[in-house]
All heavy atoms as an XYZ file, in Angstrom:
850
protein
N       0.843     -1.181      0.000
C       0.000      0.000      0.000
C       0.886      1.240      0.000
O       1.868      1.305      0.731
C      -0.906      0.006      1.221
C      -1.737      1.283      1.282
S      -2.948      1.358      2.597
C      -3.898     -0.094      2.291
N       0.501      2.196     -0.811
C       1.151      3.501     -0.831
C       0.427      4.380      0.182
O      -0.799      4.489      0.137
C       1.049      4.101     -2.238
C       1.625      5.490     -2.437
C       3.134      5.474     -2.276
C       1.258      6.003     -3.825
N       1.168      4.932      1.120
C       0.563      5.800      2.132
C       1.085      7.219      1.944
O       2.289      7.423      1.820
C       0.903      5.292      3.521
C       0.164      6.031      4.628
C       0.555      5.475      5.971
O       1.618      5.790      6.486
N      -0.305      4.638      6.534
N       0.152      8.162      1.910
C       0.510      9.568      1.740
C       0.023     10.341      2.956
O      -1.165     10.342      3.265
C      -0.119     10.142      0.464
C       0.367      9.339     -0.748
C       0.212     11.619      0.322
C      -0.336      9.684     -2.033
N       0.969     10.984      3.618
C       0.666     11.774      4.814
C       0.559     13.237      4.386
O       1.523     13.821      3.911
C       1.774     11.581      5.849
C       1.531     12.255      7.153
C       2.555     11.886      8.231
C       3.907     11.534      7.727
N       4.909     11.325      8.774
N      -0.641     13.811      4.542
C      -0.821     15.201      4.118
C      -0.711     16.153      5.302
O      -1.116     15.834      6.414
C      -2.136     15.418      3.335
C      -3.374     15.013      4.119
C      -2.090     14.654      2.018
C      -4.699     15.307      3.414
N      -0.138     17.299      5.018
C       0.070     18.339      6.027
C      -1.208     19.156      6.206
O      -2.238     18.878      5.594
C       1.226     19.237      5.596
N      -1.131     20.180      7.020
C      -2.273     21.052      7.289
C      -2.702     21.806      6.026
O      -1.902     22.072      5.129
C      -1.919     22.050      8.390
N      -3.953     22.144      5.983
C      -4.574     22.887      4.878
C      -3.785     24.154      4.568
O      -3.329     24.853      5.467
C      -6.003     23.268      5.285
C      -6.714     24.169      4.319
C      -7.528     23.628      3.333
C      -6.573     25.557      4.384
C      -8.188     24.454      2.437
C      -7.229     26.377      3.482
C      -8.036     25.818      2.519
O      -8.686     26.637      1.626
N      -3.643     24.412      3.280
C      -3.069     25.682      2.842
C      -3.588     26.029      1.453
O      -3.856     25.148      0.643
C      -1.545     25.634      2.847
C      -0.943     24.632      1.909
C       0.579     24.645      1.983
O       1.196     25.579      2.465
N       1.195     23.584      1.506
N      -3.755     27.298      1.214
C      -4.157     27.773     -0.102
C      -2.962     27.695     -1.040
O      -1.822     27.890     -0.615
C      -4.637     29.226     -0.029
O      -5.792     29.314      0.763
N      -3.228     27.397     -2.310
C      -2.173     27.371     -3.321
C      -2.662     28.101     -4.564
O      -3.858     28.219     -4.800
C      -1.738     25.930     -3.684
C      -1.081     25.248     -2.504
C      -2.895     25.115     -4.200
N      -1.729     28.566     -5.340
C      -2.028     29.249     -6.595
C      -2.332     28.191     -7.651
O      -1.465     27.369     -7.974
C      -0.821     30.094     -6.999
C      -1.022     30.864     -8.278
O      -1.993     30.587     -9.027
O      -0.192     31.758     -8.552
N      -3.548     28.164     -8.203
C      -3.891     27.126     -9.179
C      -3.019     27.160    -10.436
O      -2.898     26.149    -11.118
C      -5.354     27.394     -9.503
C      -5.619     28.775     -9.054
C      -4.649     29.068     -7.952
N      -2.396     28.288    -10.716
C      -1.500     28.340    -11.875
C      -0.147     27.706    -11.560
O       0.610     27.394    -12.469
C      -1.277     29.790    -12.364
O      -0.606     30.538    -11.343
C      -2.596     30.455    -12.721
N       0.140     27.506    -10.269
C       1.387     26.881     -9.845
C       1.204     25.417     -9.431
O       2.170     24.684     -9.307
C       1.999     27.659     -8.671
C       2.329     29.094     -8.997
C       3.370     29.206    -10.101
O       4.412     28.579    -10.042
N       3.079     30.001    -11.117
N      -0.039     25.005     -9.196
C      -0.329     23.623     -8.811
C      -0.550     22.812    -10.086
O      -1.370     23.188    -10.924
C      -1.580     23.574     -7.922
C      -1.891     22.172     -7.447
O      -1.268     21.726     -6.473
O      -2.752     21.509     -8.070
N       0.171     21.703    -10.234
C       0.091     20.888    -11.442
C      -1.311     20.368    -11.724
O      -1.651     20.074    -12.858
C       1.067     19.706    -11.358
C       2.514     20.103    -11.354
C       3.081     20.305     -9.950
O       2.367     20.527     -8.981
N       4.387     20.239     -9.843
N      -2.142     20.267    -10.682
C      -3.502     19.773    -10.854
C      -4.521     20.912    -10.872
O      -5.721     20.662    -10.927
C      -3.821     18.771     -9.736
C      -2.969     17.510     -9.826
S      -3.077     16.420     -8.377
C      -4.820     16.144     -8.213
N      -4.048     22.158    -10.800
C      -4.946     23.307    -10.854
C      -5.768     23.529     -9.599
O      -6.783     24.227     -9.619
N      -5.311     22.971     -8.471
C      -6.065     23.106     -7.222
C      -5.844     24.482     -6.596
O      -4.817     25.122     -6.825
C      -5.639     22.019     -6.229
C      -5.932     20.620     -6.717
C      -5.309     19.572     -5.836
N      -3.852     19.656     -5.906
C      -3.024     18.822     -5.307
N      -3.485     17.849     -4.559
N      -1.721     18.960     -5.431
N      -6.816     24.912     -5.789
C      -6.699     26.174     -5.055
C      -6.299     25.937     -3.605
O      -6.040     26.890     -2.887
C      -8.021     26.965     -5.093
O      -9.058     26.151     -4.523
C      -8.389     27.348     -6.522
N      -6.287     24.682     -3.170
C      -5.882     24.342     -1.812
C      -5.378     22.905     -1.781
O      -5.721     22.101     -2.645
C      -7.034     24.519     -0.824
C      -8.185     23.611     -1.112
C      -9.231     23.842     -1.976
C      -8.399     22.290     -0.597
N     -10.071     22.750     -2.019
C      -9.583     21.787     -1.173
C      -7.708     21.489      0.291
C     -10.082     20.524     -0.898
C      -8.208     20.232      0.577
C      -9.386     19.768     -0.010
N      -4.569     22.609     -0.776
C      -4.093     21.256     -0.508
C      -4.060     21.074      1.003
O      -4.129     22.033      1.755
C      -2.688     20.997     -1.108
C      -2.719     21.058     -2.622
C      -1.666     21.968     -0.549
N      -3.935     19.834      1.445
C      -3.758     19.566      2.865
C      -5.003     19.147      3.595
O      -6.088     19.039      3.035
N      -4.819     18.935      4.874
C      -5.843     18.384      5.763
C      -6.527     19.472      6.570
O      -5.883     20.381      7.075
C      -5.191     17.384      6.725
C      -6.057     17.000      7.893
C      -7.148     16.170      7.697
C      -5.803     17.478      9.167
C      -7.967     15.809      8.764
C      -6.606     17.122     10.244
C      -7.686     16.292     10.025
O      -8.496     15.950     11.065
N      -7.828     19.334      6.699
C      -8.605     20.162      7.614
C      -9.605     19.257      8.334
O     -10.160     18.342      7.708
C      -9.312     21.323      6.866
O      -9.953     22.172      7.802
C     -10.303     20.839      5.852
N      -9.801     19.423      9.634
C     -10.728     18.553     10.368
C     -12.117     18.550      9.724
O     -12.606     19.576      9.261
C     -10.785     19.185     11.766
C      -9.474     19.892     11.903
C      -9.168     20.411     10.517
N     -12.704     17.366      9.664
C     -14.057     17.224      9.137
C     -14.141     17.154      7.618
O     -15.241     17.118      7.069
N     -13.010     17.129      6.946
C     -13.069     17.091      5.480
C     -13.652     15.759      5.009
O     -13.533     14.741      5.687
C     -11.691     17.342      4.867
C     -10.693     16.224      5.036
S      -8.968     16.618      4.547
C      -9.130     17.483      3.041
N     -14.271     15.775      3.846
C     -14.867     14.565      3.285
C     -13.781     13.647      2.724
O     -12.650     14.072      2.485
C     -15.848     14.946      2.169
O     -15.141     15.458      1.045
N     -14.143     12.412      2.474
C     -13.216     11.471      1.853
C     -12.805     11.970      0.465
O     -11.640     11.851      0.082
C     -13.859     10.096      1.716
C     -14.091      9.391      3.032
C     -14.843      8.090      2.839
O     -14.330      7.191      2.131
O     -15.962      7.971      3.399
N     -13.761     12.529     -0.268
C     -13.478     13.051     -1.606
C     -12.444     14.172     -1.545
O     -11.508     14.216     -2.351
C     -14.750     13.570     -2.287
C     -15.765     12.496     -2.622
C     -16.753     12.216     -1.492
O     -16.550     12.680     -0.341
O     -17.738     11.507     -1.757
N     -12.620     15.083     -0.587
C     -11.667     16.184     -0.445
C     -10.290     15.675     -0.018
O      -9.272     16.169     -0.501
C     -12.176     17.227      0.549
C     -13.309     18.078     -0.016
O     -13.514     18.081     -1.247
O     -13.986     18.752      0.795
N     -10.264     14.690      0.861
C      -8.981     14.116      1.291
C      -8.275     13.456      0.115
O      -7.058     13.599     -0.051
C      -9.196     13.115      2.423
N      -9.021     12.757     -0.717
C      -8.445     12.113     -1.891
C      -7.874     13.157     -2.852
O      -6.749     13.031     -3.320
C      -9.491     11.241     -2.566
C      -9.081     10.661     -3.881
C      -9.706     10.837     -5.080
C      -7.976      9.786     -4.146
N      -9.053     10.139     -6.068
C      -7.985      9.485     -5.523
C      -6.972      9.242     -3.356
C      -7.027      8.668     -6.122
C      -6.019      8.435     -3.957
C      -6.053      8.149     -5.319
N      -8.629     14.209     -3.125
C      -8.143     15.262     -4.026
C      -6.920     15.974     -3.448
O      -5.993     16.316     -4.171
C      -9.243     16.264     -4.340
C     -10.268     15.745     -5.320
C      -9.660     15.257     -6.633
O      -8.860     15.975     -7.251
O      -9.995     14.134     -7.044
N      -6.918     16.193     -2.144
C      -5.791     16.868     -1.495
C      -4.548     15.991     -1.473
O      -3.433     16.492     -1.531
C      -6.168     17.264     -0.066
N      -4.732     14.681     -1.403
C      -3.606     13.796     -1.197
C      -3.068     13.059     -2.402
O      -1.956     12.555     -2.369
N      -3.796     13.032     -3.517
C      -3.382     12.169     -4.630
C      -2.304     12.751     -5.530
O      -1.795     12.102     -6.433
C      -4.585     11.731     -5.455
C      -5.265     12.810     -6.214
C      -6.507     12.262     -6.929
N      -7.035     13.241     -7.833
C      -6.664     13.385     -9.095
N      -5.739     12.584     -9.601
N      -7.193     14.309     -9.855
N      -1.915     13.971     -5.314
C      -0.849     14.519     -6.169
C      -0.458     15.889     -5.699
O      -1.120     16.458     -4.861
N       0.546     16.354     -6.196
C       1.603     15.781     -7.012
C       2.838     15.595     -6.130
O       3.218     16.501     -5.401
C       1.938     16.683     -8.176
S       0.699     16.684     -9.481
N       3.455     14.425     -6.242
C       4.506     14.016     -5.326
C       5.758     13.564     -6.067
O       5.684     13.030     -7.165
C       4.016     12.855     -4.454
C       2.795     13.180     -3.696
C       1.513     12.806     -4.001
C       2.700     13.962     -2.507
N       0.642     13.309     -3.064
C       1.340     14.028     -2.137
C       3.635     14.624     -1.714
C       0.893     14.711     -1.017
C       3.186     15.303     -0.592
C       1.834     15.339     -0.255
N       6.895     13.739     -5.409
C       8.139     13.159     -5.892
C       8.207     11.765     -5.295
O       8.213     11.606     -4.077
C       9.361     13.999     -5.454
C      10.658     13.311     -5.866
C       9.281     15.402     -6.038
N       8.178     10.757     -6.165
C       8.255      9.367     -5.722
C       8.767      8.519     -6.875
O       8.777      8.969     -8.016
C       6.905      8.870     -5.219
C       5.822      8.781     -6.266
S       4.269      8.153     -5.606
C       3.225      9.585     -5.834
N       9.163      7.309     -6.554
C       9.630      6.385     -7.581
C       8.420      5.757     -8.265
O       7.668      5.020     -7.633
C      10.499      5.297     -6.973
C      11.852      5.776     -6.549
C      12.711      4.604     -6.178
C      14.113      5.117     -5.964
N      15.102      4.141     -6.322
N       8.254      6.048     -9.545
C       7.112      5.509    -10.291
C       7.121      3.986    -10.280
O       6.072      3.362    -10.100
C       7.124      6.038    -11.718
N       8.296      3.394    -10.439
C       8.379      1.937    -10.486
C       7.920      1.298     -9.181
O       7.321      0.221     -9.188
C       9.804      1.492    -10.816
O      10.707      1.946     -9.826
N       8.173      1.961     -8.096
C       7.746      1.425     -6.798
C       6.270      1.713     -6.537
O       5.530      0.854     -6.071
C       8.612      2.016     -5.690
C       8.391      1.337     -4.375
C       9.578      1.433     -3.486
N       9.288      0.719     -2.255
C       9.846      0.979     -1.111
N      10.768      1.925     -1.030
N       9.536      0.302     -0.044
N       5.838      2.918     -6.844
C       4.447      3.305     -6.601
C       3.469      2.481     -7.422
O       2.420      2.066     -6.926
C       4.258      4.790     -6.889
N       3.810      2.231     -8.688
C       2.877      1.534     -9.574
C       2.663      0.080     -9.171
O       1.671     -0.544     -9.540
C       3.313      1.666    -11.052
C       2.135      1.482    -12.002
C       4.433      0.700    -11.379
C       1.123      2.574    -11.957
N       3.578     -0.467     -8.367
C       3.415     -1.830     -7.872
C       2.362     -1.936     -6.771
O       1.934     -3.032     -6.423
C       4.741     -2.377     -7.336
C       5.680     -2.793     -8.447
O       5.206     -3.013     -9.584
O       6.889     -2.893     -8.182
N       1.955     -0.811     -6.220
C       0.980     -0.811     -5.123
C      -0.444     -0.872     -5.668
O      -0.748     -0.282     -6.702
C       1.163      0.433     -4.253
C       2.562      0.586     -3.680
C       2.973     -0.546     -2.748
O       2.101     -1.145     -2.099
O       4.181     -0.821     -2.679
N      -1.315     -1.584     -4.961
C      -2.709     -1.710     -5.375
C      -3.612     -0.650     -4.761
O      -4.627     -0.284     -5.344
C      -3.265     -3.088     -4.987
C      -2.572     -4.206     -5.743
O      -2.218     -4.000     -6.917
O      -2.374     -5.276     -5.155
N      -3.240     -0.189     -3.562
C      -4.076      0.781     -2.855
C      -3.273      1.987     -2.404
O      -2.060      1.899     -2.217
C      -4.733      0.154     -1.613
C      -5.880     -0.759     -1.922
C      -6.637     -1.175     -0.679
O      -6.046     -1.241      0.423
O      -7.833     -1.450     -0.810
N      -4.011      3.067     -2.200
C      -3.449      4.309     -1.682
C      -4.242      4.671     -0.426
O      -5.470      4.606     -0.419
C      -3.577      5.453     -2.708
C      -2.971      6.733     -2.158
C      -2.956      5.074     -4.027
N      -3.534      5.057      0.608
C      -4.152      5.471      1.863
C      -3.693      6.900      2.138
O      -2.497      7.170      2.158
C      -3.660      4.525      2.953
C      -4.391      4.548      4.239
C      -3.825      3.490      5.172
O      -2.743      3.680      5.718
N      -4.539      2.398      5.348
N      -4.651      7.803      2.305
C      -4.341      9.185      2.655
C      -4.536      9.313      4.157
O      -5.602      8.974      4.677
C      -5.269     10.190      1.921
C      -5.325      9.913      0.413
C      -4.856     11.623      2.231
C      -4.032     10.076     -0.326
N      -3.499      9.797      4.864
C      -3.573      9.957      6.318
C      -3.163     11.377      6.689
O      -2.482     12.059      5.931
C      -2.672      8.939      7.069
C      -3.068      7.510      6.740
C      -1.203      9.166      6.772
N      -3.588     11.811      7.870
C      -3.112     13.101      8.383
C      -1.867     12.868      9.233
O      -1.416     11.729      9.386
C      -4.222     13.848      9.137
C      -4.679     13.147     10.401
O      -4.022     12.244     10.927
N      -5.827     13.553     10.912
N      -1.307     13.919      9.788
C      -0.052     13.799     10.536
C      -0.189     12.961     11.807
O       0.801     12.456     12.326
C       0.506     15.182     10.877
O      -0.425     15.904     11.641
N      -1.399     12.790     12.305
C      -1.620     11.945     13.483
C      -1.807     10.483     13.103
O      -1.934      9.622     13.969
C      -2.857     12.409     14.269
C      -2.677     13.728     14.999
C      -2.870     14.927     14.064
O      -3.761     14.882     13.195
O      -2.109     15.892     14.190
N      -1.896     10.197     11.804
C      -2.067      8.825     11.355
C      -3.500      8.397     11.128
O      -3.763      7.236     10.816
N      -4.451      9.318     11.264
C      -5.851      8.982     11.011
C      -6.054      8.806      9.511
O      -5.646      9.654      8.713
C      -6.793     10.083     11.537
O      -6.569     10.230     12.938
C      -8.256      9.739     11.283
N      -6.693      7.715      9.132
C      -6.957      7.432      7.724
C      -8.118      8.314      7.254
O      -9.211      8.275      7.820
C      -7.279      5.943      7.510
C      -6.095      5.087      7.959
C      -7.648      5.674      6.051
C      -6.386      3.603      8.039
N      -7.855      9.114      6.226
C      -8.833     10.058      5.694
C      -9.527      9.542      4.440
O     -10.668      9.907      4.170
C      -8.155     11.393      5.382
C      -7.364     12.028      6.526
C      -6.600     13.242      6.023
C      -8.296     12.398      7.669
N      -8.828      8.722      3.671
C      -9.382      8.175      2.428
C      -8.568      6.966      2.009
O      -7.370      6.881      2.295
C      -9.369      9.223      1.329
N      -9.236      6.053      1.315
C      -8.585      4.871      0.745
C      -9.048      4.771     -0.699
O     -10.226      4.971     -1.000
C      -8.961      3.581      1.520
C      -8.299      2.361      0.901
C      -8.600      3.701      2.997
N      -8.123      4.453     -1.595
C      -8.459      4.333     -3.013
C      -7.652      3.206     -3.638
O      -6.599      2.830     -3.126
C      -8.156      5.644     -3.735
N      -8.172      2.676     -4.737
C      -7.388      1.742     -5.527
C      -6.534      2.551     -6.497
O      -6.932      3.641     -6.909
C      -8.284      0.770     -6.321
O      -9.153      1.517     -7.159
C      -9.089     -0.114     -5.383
N      -5.383      2.029     -6.830
C      -4.476      2.721     -7.750
C      -4.685      2.166     -9.156
O      -4.685      0.960     -9.357
C      -3.031      2.522     -7.322
C      -2.049      2.917     -8.368
S      -0.944      4.266     -8.050
C      -0.235      3.921     -6.503
N      -4.868      3.077    -10.121
C      -4.994      2.682    -11.526
C      -3.810      3.129    -12.360
O      -3.558      2.590    -13.427
C      -6.269      3.237    -12.147
C      -7.511      2.546    -11.674
C      -8.730      2.915    -12.481
N      -9.175      4.273    -12.183
C      -9.267      5.263    -13.077
N      -8.940      5.066    -14.324
N      -9.687      6.457    -12.721
N      -3.090      4.160    -11.902
C      -1.967      4.637    -12.690
C      -1.397      5.932    -12.154
O      -1.804      6.423    -11.099
N      -0.478      6.480    -12.913
C       0.221      7.705    -12.546
C       0.272      8.630    -13.757
O       0.353      8.165    -14.893
C       1.643      7.393    -12.092
C       1.803      6.441    -10.910
C       3.246      5.978    -10.793
C       1.339      7.104     -9.629
N       0.251      9.917    -13.499
C       0.452     10.924    -14.531
C       1.675     11.720    -14.138
O       1.782     12.188    -12.999
C      -0.761     11.867    -14.677
C      -1.985     11.089    -15.141
C      -0.442     13.003    -15.657
C      -3.258     11.922    -15.196
N       2.584     11.871    -15.076
C       3.830     12.584    -14.813
C       3.639     14.073    -15.051
O       3.081     14.497    -16.058
C       4.925     12.043    -15.723
C       6.287     12.581    -15.413
C       7.335     11.890    -16.251
C       8.693     12.472    -15.900
N       9.758     11.851    -16.665
N       4.086     14.881    -14.092
C       4.108     16.344    -14.173
C       5.533     16.772    -13.857
O       5.867     17.000    -12.692
C       3.150     16.985    -13.165
C       1.710     16.657    -13.373
N       0.917     17.346    -14.260
C       0.911     15.715    -12.808
C      -0.311     16.859    -14.224
N      -0.335     15.863    -13.354
N       6.393     16.827    -14.859
C       7.801     17.124    -14.603
C       8.412     16.029    -13.756
O       8.353     14.857    -14.118
N       8.953     16.395    -12.589
C       9.550     15.390    -11.697
C       8.568     14.904    -10.631
O       8.950     14.225     -9.688
C      10.816     15.947    -11.032
C      10.514     17.037    -10.022
O       9.481     17.709    -10.094
N      11.414     17.228     -9.088
N       7.313     15.263    -10.774
C       6.290     14.868     -9.794
C       5.249     13.955    -10.431
O       5.047     13.986    -11.639
C       5.607     16.094     -9.206
C       6.578     16.934     -8.396
C       5.909     18.180     -7.831
N       6.859     18.910     -7.036
C       7.076     18.718     -5.742
N       6.373     17.824     -5.084
N       7.964     19.426     -5.087
N       4.564     13.173     -9.574
C       3.561     12.233    -10.054
C       2.213     12.483     -9.408
O       2.116     12.718     -8.205
C       4.003     10.794     -9.756
C       5.285     10.348    -10.453
C       5.733      8.998     -9.911
C       5.087     10.280    -11.952
N       1.183     12.406    -10.229
C      -0.212     12.478     -9.784
C      -0.753     11.054     -9.808
O      -0.544     10.317    -10.768
C      -1.001     13.352    -10.748
C      -2.483     13.357    -10.532
C      -3.223     14.136    -11.620
O      -2.599     14.843    -12.424
O      -4.463     14.014    -11.652
N      -1.451     10.671     -8.766
C      -2.013      9.326     -8.672
C      -3.413      9.327     -9.270
O      -4.238     10.189     -8.957
C      -2.067      8.863     -7.208
C      -0.652      8.820     -6.636
C      -2.754      7.504     -7.091
C      -0.601      8.713     -5.140
N      -3.669      8.345    -10.107
C      -4.999      8.131    -10.666
C      -5.550      6.874    -10.013
O      -4.879      5.835     -9.970
C      -4.938      7.942    -12.200
C      -4.293      9.151    -12.861
C      -6.324      7.671    -12.771
C      -4.996     10.459    -12.620
N      -6.762      6.965     -9.490
C      -7.345      5.808     -8.826
C      -8.816      6.014     -8.562
O      -9.397      7.024     -8.963
N      -9.396      5.051     -7.891
C     -10.821      5.074     -7.570
C     -11.005      5.086     -6.062
O     -10.576      4.151     -5.370
C     -11.521      3.848     -8.172
C     -11.397      3.836     -9.687
O     -11.776      4.831    -10.318
O     -10.900      2.831    -10.237
N     -11.632      6.145     -5.572
C     -11.905      6.283     -4.145
C     -12.815      5.154     -3.683
O     -13.829      4.867     -4.326
C     -12.562      7.645     -3.881
C     -12.936      7.952     -2.444
C     -11.693      8.044     -1.566
C     -13.731      9.255     -2.385
N     -12.454      4.517     -2.580
C     -13.286      3.486     -1.967
C     -14.142      4.148     -0.899
O     -13.901      4.014      0.301
C     -12.412      2.371     -1.377
C     -11.527      1.625     -2.374
C     -10.627      0.628     -1.654
C     -12.373      0.930     -3.438
N     -15.140      4.907     -1.361
C     -15.984      5.699     -0.457
C     -16.655      4.796      0.566
O     -17.204      3.762      0.230
C     -17.034      6.455     -1.251
C     -17.820      7.406     -0.396
C     -18.430      8.490     -1.224
C     -19.380      9.345     -0.437
N     -18.820     10.012      0.679
N     -16.551      5.198      1.826
C     -17.160      4.434      2.907
C     -16.319      3.262      3.386
O     -16.814      2.428      4.162
N     -15.075      3.186      2.955
C     -14.199      2.101      3.400
C     -14.139      2.095      4.927
O     -14.026      3.148      5.557
C     -12.790      2.292      2.810
C     -11.890      1.104      3.074
O     -11.373      0.994      4.212
O     -11.693      0.298      2.158
N     -14.215      0.917      5.509
C     -14.277      0.791      6.977
C     -13.024      1.294      7.686
O     -13.061      1.567      8.879
C     -14.553     -0.660      7.372
C     -13.466     -1.617      6.975
C     -13.812     -3.065      7.260
O     -14.983     -3.389      7.492
O     -12.875     -3.889      7.234
N     -11.919      1.435      6.982
C     -10.678      1.922      7.593
C     -10.685      3.439      7.823
O      -9.935      3.945      8.662
C      -9.481      1.535      6.735
C      -9.268      0.018      6.693
C      -8.263     -0.375      5.661
N      -8.881     -0.314      4.329
C      -8.289     -0.672      3.202
N      -7.035     -1.085      3.232
N      -8.920     -0.605      2.053
N     -11.504      4.158      7.072
C     -11.549      5.621      7.201
C     -11.989      5.992      8.620
O     -12.963      5.459      9.144
C     -12.488      6.249      6.148
C     -12.677      7.734      6.403
C     -11.939      6.010      4.745
N     -11.227      6.888      9.236
C     -11.514      7.324     10.601
C     -10.696      6.596     11.652
O     -10.576      7.066     12.781
N     -10.127      5.467     11.285
C      -9.286      4.741     12.236
C      -7.835      5.193     12.077
O      -7.483      5.877     11.134
C      -9.413      3.228     12.027
O      -8.926      2.863     10.754
N      -7.009      4.785     13.038
C      -5.592      5.126     12.982
C      -4.875      4.020     12.215
O      -5.091      2.832     12.466
C      -4.998      5.284     14.404
C      -3.503      5.527     14.345
C      -5.693      6.424     15.132
N      -4.045      4.417     11.272
C      -3.298      3.457     10.456
C      -2.395      2.606     11.342
O      -1.836      3.101     12.324
C      -2.476      4.197      9.415
N      -2.239      1.351     10.984
C      -1.406      0.446     11.782
C       0.068      0.826     11.688
O       0.839      0.533     12.587
C      -1.609     -1.000     11.336
O      -1.296     -1.141      9.964
N       0.450      1.474     10.616
C       1.833      1.925     10.467
C       1.818      3.310      9.825
O       1.201      3.507      8.781
C       2.639      0.976      9.592
C       4.015      1.496      9.287
N       5.037      1.427     10.192
C       4.510      2.132      8.199
C       6.117      1.977      9.658
N       5.826      2.420      8.452
N       2.466      4.260     10.464
C       2.645      5.596      9.893
C       4.117      5.940     10.026
O       4.674      5.900     11.112
C       1.779      6.660     10.611
C       2.017      8.039     10.021
C       0.303      6.306     10.543
N       4.725      6.260      8.909
C       6.147      6.586      8.911
C       6.413      7.829      9.754
O       5.666      8.796      9.702
C       6.621      6.819      7.476
O       7.942      7.277      7.472
N       7.486      7.795     10.511
C       7.882      8.960     11.308
C       8.774      9.895     10.489
O       9.128     10.968     10.927
C       8.604      8.491     12.565
C       7.738      7.577     13.417
C       7.820      7.925     14.853
C       7.095      6.973     15.750
N       5.694      6.866     15.590
N       9.092      9.473      9.279
C       9.912     10.271      8.378
C       9.180     11.547      7.975
O       7.958     11.603      7.962
C      10.217      9.453      7.118
O      10.762     10.263      6.110
N       9.948     12.568      7.630
C       9.331     13.795      7.132
C       8.830     13.618      5.698
O       8.045     14.415      5.228
C      10.325     14.952      7.223
C      10.573     15.350      8.647
C      11.129     16.748      8.759
O      11.008     17.556      7.854
N      11.729     17.037      9.888
N       9.295     12.578      5.031
C       8.819     12.288      3.687
C       7.350     11.882      3.768
O       7.002     10.965      4.501
C       9.650     11.154      3.076
C       9.317     10.896      1.631
O       8.316     11.374      1.104
N      10.156     10.103      0.977
N       6.462     12.542      3.027
C       5.048     12.214      3.104
C       4.677     10.898      2.428
O       3.576     10.386      2.627
C       4.372     13.398      2.409
C       5.408     13.944      1.505
C       6.720     13.692      2.175
N       5.578     10.332      1.638
C       5.296      9.099      0.909
C       5.959      7.928      1.609
O       7.139      7.951      1.939
C       5.858      9.169     -0.535
C       5.345     10.407     -1.274
C       5.579      7.880     -1.294
C       3.864     10.446     -1.497
N       5.160      6.859      1.851
C       5.754      5.628      2.376
C       5.035      4.438      1.749
O       3.911      4.555      1.255
C       5.686      5.575      3.908
O       4.375      5.644      4.360
N       5.709      3.343      1.763
C       5.186      2.112      1.185
C       5.027      1.120      2.334
O       6.012      0.700      2.928
C       6.156      1.569      0.129
C       6.488      2.620     -0.920
C       7.557      3.494     -0.747
C       5.703      2.753     -2.059
C       7.852      4.464     -1.692
C       5.984      3.725     -3.007
C       7.061      4.576     -2.812
O       7.346      5.550     -3.737
N       3.793      0.783      2.659
C       3.526     -0.092      3.804
C       2.853     -1.373      3.378
O       2.278     -1.468      2.342
C       2.684      0.623      4.885
C       3.474      1.734      5.524
C       1.388      1.137      4.337
């Protein structure tokens, strides 16, 4: 599983964000859809390693699972990758604490 740890909410310039978003990050009470959009891109990661994963888990800095999705592919944006997948809305893991959360500052981990 590819796990992405998202930081606190922040506004971004949509002309500078590869996905055209106006915000990224975590905010309490956000929906699974918003967590997926905030967490699925764009990241520096090894494509060969990421593409081997079947699922993506978006977590906050405390390790709470915000969204789970299946991975279908990657889109390259320069040296960064956007994850393409299908949100597993209502997955029973959402809201629980992940069994493993990397203590590394790198937001990407493979668990």
